[in-house]
TORKE-303197 format. One record per residue (C-alpha): residue in one letter; x, y, z. Coordinates in steps of 0.05 Angstrom, whole numbers, padded with zeros to 5 digits, always signed. Layout:
N
AXYZ
...
This chain:
457
M+00000+00000+00000
A+00021+00072-00012
D+00036+00122+00043
T-00020+00170+00022
P-00087+00152+00055
G-00139+00125+00006
C-00086+00109-00046
I-00055+00046-00074
D+00005+00025-00115
A-00008-00022-00173
E+00019-00050-00239
V-00031-00056-00296
W-00028-00085-00366
P-00062-00040-00418
E-00127-00066-00447
G-00128-00073-00523
T-00072-00059-00572
L-00026-00011-00535
E+00017-00064-00502
V+00073-00052-00552
L+00103+00018-00559
S+00168+00041-00589
Q+00223+00065-00543
L+00213+00136-00571
E+00139+00134-00552
V+00154+00109-00482
D+00208+00163-00473
L+00159+00217-00493
L+00107+00190-00445
K+00159+00190-00389
S+00187+00259-00405
S+00164+00322-00369
G+00209+00367-00411
A+00194+00404-00476
G+00152+00360-00521
G+00143+00308-00467
L+00074+00278-00455
Y+00081+00260-00382
P+00043+00320-00351
L-00015+00309-00399
L-00015+00234-00388
R-00013+00241-00312
R-00070+00290-00311
C-00115+00248-00356
L-00099+00182-00321
L-00114+00213-00253
A-00181+00237-00280
V-00199+00166-00304
L-00177+00135-00238
N-00220+00186-00203
S-00281+00165-00244
G-00347+00178-00210
S-00323+00239-00171
E-00374+00295-00165
S-00321+00349-00158
D-00308+00397-00216
D-00247+00429-00182
A-00188+00403-00223
K-00138+00439-00179
A-00166+00407-00116
V-00162+00337-00148
L-00090+00348-00168
Q-00073+00373-00099
T-00108+00315-00064
Y-00067+00265-00105
C-00004+00307-00111
D+00038+00245-00100
F+00006+00206-00156
S+00056+00185-00210
V+00061+00139-00270
S+00119+00098-00297
F+00127+00044-00349
I+00157-00025-00347
Q+00182-00053-00414
Q+00178-00129-00416
D+00183-00180-00471
R+00107-00188-00465
G+00099-00114-00477
L+00086-00051-00437
K+00061-00050-00365
I+00038+00013-00329
S+00061+00024-00258
L+00018+00070-00215
Q+00040+00101-00150
N-00009+00132-00100
A-00069+00120-00146
P-00140+00132-00119
A-00161+00069-00081
D-00233+00074-00106
A-00208+00050-00175
F-00193-00018-00145
V-00231-00076-00114
D-00192-00122-00068
G-00128-00094-00098
K-00148-00106-00170
M-00167-00049-00217
I-00240-00046-00237
Q-00246-00072-00309
G-00283-00010-00335
T-00231+00035-00305
R-00175-00007-00336
E-00208+00001-00404
L-00214+00077-00396
L-00142+00081-00372
S-00120+00044-00435
A-00161+00092-00478
V-00123+00151-00448
L-00057+00119-00466
R-00081+00101-00536
D-00107+00170-00553
I-00049+00209-00525
V+00002+00167-00563
Y-00039+00165-00628
T-00055+00239-00629
R+00017+00260-00618
H+00051+00212-00666
E+00000+00200-00720
I-00037+00267-00722
F+00012+00322-00702
D+00081+00293-00715
S+00070+00250-00776
G+00058+00307-00826
R+00001+00266-00857
F-00053+00317-00839
D-00059+00389-00862
L-00084+00419-00797
D-00087+00488-00829
S-00143+00467-00876
S-00215+00451-00860
D-00213+00385-00897
G-00149+00365-00862
I-00178+00378-00793
S-00241+00338-00809
N-00197+00281-00835
A-00157+00283-00770
V-00221+00279-00729
F-00243+00219-00769
H-00177+00182-00758
I-00177+00196-00683
V-00248+00169-00673
R-00235+00111-00720
N-00172+00092-00681
A-00215+00095-00618
R-00262+00045-00650
L-00323+00090-00647
L-00341+00075-00720
V-00374+00008-00712
L-00397-00031-00774
P-00448-00049-00795
A-00470+00022-00775
Q-00540+00040-00754
V-00573+00108-00749
N-00583+00107-00674
M-00529+00149-00641
V-00558+00206-00600
V-00511+00258-00571
C-00534+00286-00504
W-00507+00353-00481
G-00520+00386-00414
G-00487+00411-00351
H-00449+00374-00297
A-00475+00423-00245
I-00549+00408-00249
S-00602+00397-00196
R-00624+00328-00173
G-00691+00338-00207
E-00657+00354-00273
Y-00610+00294-00266
D-00669+00247-00252
Y-00705+00275-00313
S-00644+00262-00358
K-00645+00190-00333
L-00718+00184-00353
V-00703+00210-00423
G-00645+00161-00428
Y-00691+00105-00406
E-00741+00122-00461
M-00684+00124-00512
G-00658+00057-00488
L-00726+00025-00497
R-00724+00049-00569
G-00656+00019-00583
L-00619+00085-00585
N-00547+00092-00563
V-00519+00150-00523
C-00459+00195-00531
T-00442+00250-00480
G-00384+00291-00455
C-00372+00231-00407
G-00375+00269-00341
P-00427+00273-00285
G-00495+00306-00285
A-00531+00310-00352
M-00473+00270-00383
K-00484+00211-00336
G-00560+00212-00328
P-00579+00192-00400
M-00528+00136-00400
K-00554+00109-00333
G-00626+00111-00358
A-00608+00079-00425
T-00574+00019-00390
I-00642+00001-00359
G-00679+00011-00424
H-00628-00032-00461
A-00632-00086-00407
K-00708-00090-00413
Q-00702-00097-00488
R-00646-00149-00478
I-00597-00104-00517
S-00529-00130-00494
N-00486-00086-00538
G-00511-00017-00517
R-00461+00038-00531
Y-00445+00093-00480
V-00394+00137-00515
G-00356+00192-00479
I-00318+00246-00517
T-00273+00293-00477
E-00209+00333-00484
P-00148+00343-00439
G-00167+00411-00412
I-00236+00386-00389
I-00224+00315-00366
A-00191+00333-00300
A-00253+00373-00280
E-00303+00325-00310
S-00277+00255-00297
P-00310+00201-00340
N-00371+00171-00307
P-00367+00095-00294
I-00420+00078-00347
V-00377+00101-00406
N-00355+00040-00446
S-00323+00077-00504
L-00278+00136-00488
V-00240+00181-00535
I-00197+00241-00517
M-00195+00292-00572
P-00136+00340-00573
D-00176+00404-00564
M-00246+00431-00553
E-00259+00446-00627
K-00242+00375-00649
R-00284+00348-00592
L-00344+00388-00616
E-00333+00367-00688
A-00329+00294-00666
F-00396+00301-00631
V-00433+00328-00692
R-00397+00282-00742
I-00416+00217-00707
S-00485+00239-00683
H-00552+00225-00716
G-00591+00269-00668
I-00577+00314-00609
I-00613+00325-00543
V-00595+00384-00498
F-00610+00382-00424
P-00603+00441-00375
G-00533+00465-00364
G-00493+00528-00361
V-00440+00563-00403
G-00412+00497-00431
T-00481+00477-00455
A-00493+00546-00485
E-00426+00539-00521
E-00448+00473-00552
I-00515+00501-00574
L-00482+00561-00607
Y-00431+00516-00641
L-00484+00471-00671
L-00531+00528-00692
G-00474+00565-00725
I-00458+00503-00766
L-00531+00489-00784
L-00539+00561-00807
H-00486+00550-00861
P-00522+00553-00929
D-00492+00486-00949
N-00526+00453-00889
A-00596+00481-00902
A-00622+00413-00924
Q-00582+00373-00874
P-00629+00337-00825
L-00599+00337-00755
P-00654+00335-00703
L-00641+00379-00642
V-00686+00376-00581
M-00678+00418-00518
T-00712+00388-00458
G-00716+00388-00382
P-00767+00383-00325
A-00818+00437-00314
S-00772+00470-00263
S-00720+00484-00317
E-00767+00513-00370
S-00742+00584-00356
Y-00671+00562-00373
F-00690+00541-00443
R-00734+00602-00453
Q-00675+00646-00435
I-00631+00608-00485
D-00686+00613-00538
D-00694+00688-00527
F-00618+00698-00531
V-00613+00657-00596
G-00672+00694-00627
A-00643+00762-00609
T-00573+00746-00635
L-00578+00693-00690
G-00650+00704-00711
T-00712+00663-00726
E-00677+00617-00775
A-00634+00591-00718
Q-00695+00580-00675
K-00726+00537-00730
R-00669+00487-00724
Y-00691+00461-00655
K-00752+00440-00616
I-00763+00452-00541
I-00801+00397-00504
I-00813+00408-00430
D-00827+00354-00378
D-00843+00297-00426
P-00787+00244-00432
R-00828+00198-00476
A-00844+00254-00525
V-00770+00271-00529
A-00750+00200-00547
Q-00807+00193-00596
E-00788+00259-00630
I-00715+00238-00638
K-00733+00168-00660
S-00782+00193-00714
R-00733+00246-00739
L-00678+00194-00746
Y-00718+00165-00803
D-00706+00231-00841
V-00631+00225-00827
L-00631+00153-00852
Q-00667+00171-00917
F-00623+00232-00929
R-00559+00192-00922
K-00586+00136-00965
K-00607+00185-01019
H-00538+00218-01021
G-00497+00156-01010
D-00470+00183-00944
A-00438+00142-00890
F-00482+00124-00830
Y-00423+00126-00782
F-00391+00194-00798
N-00425+00256-00826
W-00376+00277-00880
R-00428+00320-00916
L-00437+00369-00858
A-00401+00434-00876
I-00359+00461-00819
D-00321+00526-00832
R-00252+00541-00804
E-00282+00591-00755
F-00311+00531-00718
Q-00248+00488-00724
T-00192+00534-00704
P-00172+00521-00631
F-00189+00580-00587
V-00142+00591-00529
A-00175+00635-00477
T-00128+00690-00455
H-00141+00761-00432
D-00120+00786-00500
S-00159+00736-00542
M-00223+00746-00501
R-00216+00821-00505
A-00206+00818-00580
L-00269+00780-00597
D-00315+00818-00644
I-00388+00814-00620
N-00436+00858-00659
E-00499+00854-00701
G-00464+00873-00766
L-00427+00807-00771
P-00452+00749-00816
T-00494+00704-00773
H-00447+00645-00774
I-00387+00689-00755
L-00427+00720-00697
A-00446+00649-00674
A-00372+00629-00678
N-00350+00688-00636
L-00406+00679-00585
R-00385+00607-00580
R-00314+00630-00564
V-00341+00675-00509
F-00374+00617-00474
S-00313+00573-00487
G-00269+00623-00452
I-00315+00625-00392
V-00316+00549-00389
S-00240+00550-00391
G-00238+00601-00335
N-00286+00559-00294
V-00254+00490-00300
R-00183+00493-00328
D-00130+00501-00274
D-00081+00536-00321
T-00133+00588-00343
A-00154+00598-00270
E-00082+00613-00252
Q-00079+00668-00305
I-00144+00698-00279
E-00116+00698-00208
L-00055+00736-00234
H-00088+00785-00282
G-00160+00790-00260
P-00224+00768-00297
F-00231+00766-00373
E-00260+00828-00406
I-00316+00815-00457
N-00332+00872-00505
G-00384+00882-00559
S-00445+00920-00581
Q-00488+00945-00523
S-00551+00907-00541
I-00515+00839-00545
M-00474+00854-00483
D-00537+00870-00444
R-00569+00805-00465
L-00505+00766-00452
D-00498+00797-00383
K-00570+00779-00366
L-00562+00707-00390
L-00497+00696-00352
A-00526+00728-00289
A-00584+00678-00293
F-00534+00621-00298
V-00498+00646-00236
S-00563+00656-00196
Q-00586+00587-00215
Q-00519+00558-00193
R-00504+00530-00262
M-00430+00549-00263
K-00395+00500-00216
I-00408+00444-00167
S-00351+00457-00119
G-00355+00516-00070
A-00413+00554-00041
D-00404+00617-00082
Y-00384+00631-00153
D-00332+00684-00167
P-00341+00704-00241
C-00280+00696-00285
Y-00306+00751-00332
V-00333+00822-00334
I-00380+00848-00387
K-00357+00915-00414
């Protein structure tokens, strides 16, 4: 046993095909220096081993397990992972839980593949839109998310991790209704509205004797430490950044359900609406339903008002709001998936990856939230709608980063909150929406009070 209370030392064989790595790959995984992957690997592995945690304070998790470390043992049989001071909850009677072992192996797989095959190989033109989409495809394919023969039944569920018990229970009911209809679930893999639909779907699948139900989690390194994968996830992929994570969601989805959330959920909504407003996507069927219990109706009405005032009525036509009716939500999605099926058959499109969906570079370029980049965002009514949507998405992305990323939080501690500028009418509406999120405690789980990481100018 380790010295740290509640921790354990263990040696684990990876699950799957990552037993054999080159010496260069192992050296990069072990290195904390320039170009080394160890800090990223350690953070992501700790998040997986902390699966099921309700905390969204990444800094607190890292401090609690400050003595956690990873090393590698090269043997003739392949690679073994050695863990020191790992969270004891990841083990039963000294043996790692199988689901946790699979997620741990997924972390190793994605970190190695992304660095060596996507960024270092030179095979992908990451300065072009097509090159980025191609990279996203290869990452999710390597993660075995593209299962053949493919069916049109993958529903992405978005929503907040900091939701009320009533909203969480409602998301489980929707997931249950989806499971009864043979639908699979993909979420951001964390707690709250990312866990509820998966938990409900497991019961629906069990009742229908569906033994191969899929519970896909898509995350990225800056988020995973604050939103550890929930234990139900059976397919995990770590995308290299938020933009590729969002693109992976919409490329593999056949329909999308949005539950109550906060700024992260608003970011996802604006991302999707901005894409759907592209003229090339006008005929693209991608059902979008926003839903929650009666107690959260005001949340969606606020979102709807904000979207109507900034992006217009055409954006509002791309979604349907259903309140307090889980069965109607599942029926709506199930019926609309028929349109998706017929569209893809007509155009000869793949069922497993939506290549036809047009995604502009504005939605693919990684946005790093800094004081300068947030201050420089152009937010005014004179912009083309899709550009305005892209910039509004970046506003919310920056706030998410300030809320959950420890490196961004450190910059805010040093230099003060981010400044958000724009036209007065949009800033007034944005300020009102964000104030509502704060008053409804939709920003963070940890801590009694929320200290905003932004100011509206």
